[in-house]
N, C-alpha and C positions, 0 to 999 in steps of 0.2 A: 815722044808723047805717049802717055798711057791713057787708054780709054776704058771706061767701065760702063757696062749697060746690063739691063735685066737679061738673064739667061733664059732660053726657051723652056728649060726644065726647072723644076723646083719652085717652092713657094717664095723664097727670098733670094735664091742663088743669083749671082751676077757673074758675067763673063768679063774677064780682064784681057785686054789686048796690049801686048808690048812688042813692038816691031812686028815680026812674023809669028810671034808666039801667042797662044791663047790658052787660058786656064780659068777655072772657076773659083769663086770664093763663096762661102755660105756660112751659116751658123748651125749649131746643133739643134736637134728637135726641141729640147727644153727651151730654146730661145725662139722657136717658131720656124726654124729652117729644116732642111733635109740632110745636113752634113755632107753636101756634095763636093766640098772642097775645104781648104783651110780657111779659118776665119781671119779677119784683118789683123788681130793680134799675132796669130801664127805667121802671117806674112811679114809683119814688122820684125818679129823675133828671128825668122828665117833669113831676113836680109843681113842681120848681123852675123849669123852662122855661116852663110854662104860667102860673104865678103871676107870673113876671117880665113876660111879654108882656102879660097882662091888667092888671096894676098900672100899668105904664108907659102903656099905651093909655088907661086910665081917666083918669090924671092929665093926659096930653096933651090929651085931649078937654075935660076940665074947664077947662084953661088955654087952650083954643082954639089949640093949637099945630098946625102943618101936618104932623102925623105920619100917614102913610098905612098903615104896617105896622111891626111889630116882629118881627124874626126872631131866634130864640134857638136856639143849638146848645149841647147839653150832652154832655160826655163825663165819664167818671170813671176814676180809677185807685185800686186798692185794694191796699195793701201795709203790712205791719207794724202792723196794727190801725188804720190811717188810711184813711178813705174820702174821697178828694179829688175834689170836683166842679169841673170846668173849664167855664166859661160864656162864650160869645161872643155878643154882642148886636149886631145891625145895625138901625139906624133907617132907614126909607125915608120920604123926604119932604123938603121944602125947609126944613129946620131950621137955625137959626144954630148956631154953635159953642157959644154960651152955653146954648141950649136942649138941645143934645146932652149937654153936661156935666150939666145939671140932671136930665135924664131918666136918665142913667147913675147918678146918685146915688139917684134914686128906685128903680131896679132893686134896690139893696141894702136897700130898705125894704119889699120885698114880704113878706107874712106868712110864706111858706115859707122865705125866706132868713133871716128873723128866727128862726123856729123851729129851723132847722138850726144856728144859732149859739147856741141856748139849751141848756138842760138837758132831757134826755129821761128819762122814767121809763115803764116798761111794767108794768102790773099784769095778771097772768094768773090767771084762776080757771077751774075746771072747771064747765061749764054742766050743769044738771040734765038727765038723760036724757029 
């Protein structure tokens, strides 16, 4: 379960709790916040980047490929109801062209990439006071 509640600091900042981890989310000053943490769009975009890097690294290790690092850059553009994520991936290591192609295909199989291409439903209920 993920819990989000008002952080003690900042005008709009909220604390996110995931298992034993805690971090802040906020918005920039122009939106009324204090920029104390990534905004929700940053968190969404970083989920794709993190999932991509972790998935590719796990597969490369399992296949004993000489992958030293996976560097993922994510940007997004939002217009006319479309949220387009742009992902650049850099593989560091002495990989063959075949291995690079294989790992690039694996990037599209990370669970977040799959989820983003699926159907989402959000059910919202009012919690008891």
